[in-house]
N, C-alpha and C positions, 0 to 999 in steps of 0.2 A: 313292289316299286318298279317304275320304268327307269331302269339305270341310265339310259341314254339321256332322257330328259333331266333326270337328277344332275348328271354330270354337266349338262349344258347350263343348267340353272346355277350351279356352283361356279362354273367358268365365268359366267356373267357377273356374279357377285365379286369374284376375284378381279375382273376387269374394272368394274366401278370403283372398288377400293383402291386399286393400284393407280388409277388416274389421279387420285388425291395424293397418294404417297409419293409418286415421282415428281409432282409439282413442288413439293417441299423438300425434296432430297435429290435434286438434279445435279448436285456437285459432290456427292458423298460416295464412299465405298463402304457399306456397312458390314459388320459382323454379327452384332446383337442390338438390342435396344436398351435404353435407360428411361424408365417411366414411359415406355411406349414410343420413344423417339429413337431413330437410328443413331448409332455412333458413327465414327468416321475413321477408316483405316487407309486413307489415301496419303497420309503424311509419310515422309521419308522413312521413319523408324518402323512403319507398319505396312508399307506398300508391298512387301514381299510375302505377306501372309497368305496361306494356301487357299483361303476361302474368297479371295478378292475377285474372282470371276462370276460368283453366283448371282449377284444382284444384276449385272449386265445380262446373264443368261436368262433370268426371269423376264427382263425387259424385251430381249429379242424374241422370246416365246410369245409374249403378249403382243408385240408388234406384228409378228407373223399371223397371230390368231385374229387380231382386231384392227390392225392398221393405224393405230394412233402414233403420229410421228414423234410425240414427246417421249415415248418409250425408246425409239431408235436414237434420238439426239442424246439422251442420257447414257445409253449403252456405248455409243461411239466415244463419248467423253472418258468413260472408264477405261476403254481400250487404250486410249492415248496416255492416260495416267500410268498404266501398267508398263509403259516403255521404261520407267525408272527401274522396275523389276527386271525386265528383259536384259537390261544392260548391267545388271548387278550379279556378277558370277556367284557370289556366296549366297545370293537370294534365289538362285535357281536350283530346283531340286526335282524329286519325282512327281511332284504335283502340277507340272506344267499343263497337263491335260485339263485339269479343273479350271485353270486360269485362262488358257488360250483357246481351247475348244469352245468355251462359252462366250468368248469376246471376239477375238479375231476370226476364229472358225465360223461362228454364227454371222459375223459381218460379211465374210467372203461368200458364204452361202446365200445370203440374201441381197448383197449389193455388188458382189464381184470386185470389191476394192483390191487393187494391187497392193496397197500398203498393208491391208489386213492379211493378204496371202503371205507377204514377206514376214510379218510378225509370226504368223502360224509356223512357217518353215524354220524360222530362227529357234522358236521353242522346241519344235520336233527334233532339230538337230542336236540341241542341248540334251534333250531327254535320251536320245539314242547314244549320246556320248557317255552317259552314266552306266552303260551296260558293262558288267564284269564278265569277261570272256571265260574265266575258269569256273565261276559259279553259275553262269547262264542266268543271272539275276540282274535287275536294275537297281543300283544303289539308291537307298532312300534319301535321308537328309545329308546335308553337309555337316562338318564338325561343329559349326557354331551352335552353342547352347547344349549340345548333346555329347560332348566328348568325341572320341574316335568312332565314327559311325561308317567308316569305309566298308565294313562287312555287315551292314544292316540292309534288309529288304522287308517291305511290309505289304500286307494283302491289299491295301488301299490303292497300290500301284496298278491293280488290274483295271481300275476305272480310267487310268491315264493312257493305257495302250492304244485307245482309238486315235490318239494324237499321231501315233506312228502308222497305224493303218491308213489313215486319211492322208498322211504325208506321202505314202507310196502311191495312193490314187491320184494325188495332185501332180506328182512328178514322174510317174511311171518308173520309179526307182524302187526295186524290191527290198533294198537293204532295211528299210524302216520296218516293213512287215516281218522280215526275218528276225529282227531283234525282238519285236513284240511277241512273236510266236515262240521264240526261244525262251523268253521270260515266262509266258503263259504255261508252256510245257513243264518247266522246272517248278513253277508255283503249284501245279497240280500235285506234284510229288512231295513237296515240303511243307505246304501250308494246310492242305485239306486233310483232316483226320479221317479215320475209318468210318466214323459215324456221320460224317458229312459236315461237321463243324470245322471252324478254321482258326488257326493260330493268327495272332495280329502281327508279330515281328519274328523273323527268322535271322539269326546271325550266322555268319560264315567267315571263314578265313579268306580275306581278300586276295591273298597270294596264291593259294592253292584251290580255292573254291570249295573246300571241304565244309559241310554244314556243321555248325558248332552246337547251338541250342536255340530253342524258341524262347521268347520273352512275353510276358503278360500284356505289356503295352498299356493301352487304354482300357483294358478289361479289368475284371476284379482280381484275377491272378492267372498265372500260367496254368493251362488246363481248363480254365472257365470258358465262357462263350459270350464275348463282347458283342452285342447285337448289331452295332453298326458294322463291325468287321464281317459278320456274317452277311450282311446286306451287300457290302462291297463285293464279297466273293460271288454271291448270287448274281448280281448284276454284271460284274466284271467278266465272268466266264460266259455269261449269256451274250455279251458284247463280242467277245472274241469269236464265238460261234457265228454271230451275225456277219462278222467281217470276213471269216475264213471258211465257214462251213466244215471245220474240223470236228468230227463226231465226238472225240474225247472231251472237247470243251463243252458240248451239249450235255454229255453224260455227267460231267462234273457239276454243271449248273443245276441239273435235275437232283443230283445227290445232295447238294447244299440246300436246294429248295425244299426237298422233302424233309431234311433235318429241321429247317426253320418252321415248316408247318407243324411239325411234331412238338415244337416249343412255344408257339404263339398262345398266349393265355386266352381263355374263353372271352375275356373282356375286350380283346384286341388292343389293349394298351400295352405297348411294348416296353419292357424294362431296359435298363442300361446294360445289363448282362443277363443272359438266360439262366445262369447259375446263382444269381444273387439271392440272398435270404428272402424268404416269403414275406417277412414283415418290412422289407425295404420298399419305400414308396418312390424311389427314383425312376423316372421314366426317360425314354428317348424317342420323341416324336420324329427325329431325323431318321432313326433306324426304320420306324414304321413307313415313312414316306419313301425311303430309298427301296425298302423291300417291295412295297406296292408297285413302284414304277418298274423295278426289276422283274417282278412276277408278270406284269402286263407284257413286257417284251418277251419273256420266255414263253408266255402263253401264246403269243403270235407265232413264234418260231415252231411251236408244236401243233398249231391248229390243224394242219393237214396230215399229220402223221400219228398224232396221239390226242384225239379230240377230248377224251375224258380227262386226261391230265391237264390239258390246256384250259378246260372249263374250271377245273378245281383251282388252278393258279389264279385265273382271272377273278373267280368268285372270292377267293381269299383277299386278293388285292383290293376289290371293291369294298369288302368288309372293313379293311384297314382304313381306306379312305373315307368311308362314311363315318367311322368312329372319330377320325381326326376332325372332320368337318363339323361334327355335332358336339364333340367333347373337348377338343384341344384348340380350336381356331378362335381368334379374336376377330370378329367381323366389324368392329367399330372403325369407321373410315378415318378417325383421328388418331388411330394407333398404327404404327408403321408395320408391325409384324403380323403374321398369321399364327403359326404354331407356338404354343406357349410352354410345353413340357419337353424341352430338349436338354440333352446332356452331352458334354464333349468327351468326358472320360469318367470312369467309375470313381477314381480316387480324387477327383477335383472337389474342391469345397462347394462349388456352386452347381446346382441341379435344377431342372424343371424351369428353364428360361428360354428365351427366343434365340435361335440361331438361323442365320440367313440361308444355309444350304437346306435346312428342313423345309423352308418355304419354297425354295427352288424346286425340290423333288416333289413336293405336294402339288405344286402348279403344273409341272411337267406330266405328272401321272393323270391329273384331272384332264388336261388338254389331250393326252393320249387317248383317254376314254372317249373324248369328243371328236376324235379325228382332226384336231386343230393343232396339234403339236408340229414343230419343226424338229426333226431328229438331229440332235447336235453331237451325238457320240459316234 
């Protein structure tokens, strides 16, 4: 198969479908779908949800790739709506990168909007302020809904560090990068296990910084291997290497990637947890899409120094994407989502459904293969 042609064909199918989807959803911020139609998380009680930047990120990617102004108009509307989150202290947490890299960051990259730059820096300043000096870790959630989480850090935060790296680039202020690297350095020590798998949550004493214990979080249990957590680790350390060129980040990304490759089923259909029972049918297309996009980035970083490993990672990513495109995607233009077998957490009641960030990373990875992506991390 001509992979380049295949990817271009899939990208055009995505483009044509999303022209229909954005037309009927130009005032929504979706998380999932109900009978194929997007829900809406733009109301006050939901506006702070961590996934609320991904629909805009998809639209900016498609605007950059194909130029349709309807994508840009909707993305700008979402960015404005997120001001309610930006001004809500308890609604700000470690996931600011997911929200403002894909909205204000993308907007500034493509339009040089001063208002977008201002939003971006406000979000970066808040994320930097969550850094615990004793633990050298960025605090995850606020107390709301989780009890006392002042000593909680999660592997997902590795994906939000580019908000800080880019803040340093925008301002020539090294403080943001210093905080990001301090967190990444500590995360290598406390999250990544000897075999290359990752914990989801690490708890620490917020006063002394002493590490207390890991928690199973959204995986099956502590000691298991939540697949989306593994994908965050793979992609996150690859991103820290991209921004800093610190060799230990590359080494860690390779360690995690090799673990993931040892666990991927022959079917390329990714479970919710790599340690879940063999008779469990729960899948997570989001983990597959994130893993694919992360492997493509890592492959690019290794192309000139380790061509064999680079090819192996790229080939694995393509296999995952082809499986998603043929076995998990809904290509009906009247249906708002693409991927249909996503899971948020192992112990949730609901599995194998649509989630917006699965679609984002699938589209990002396809456009990366086509050299049509705008790099938003």
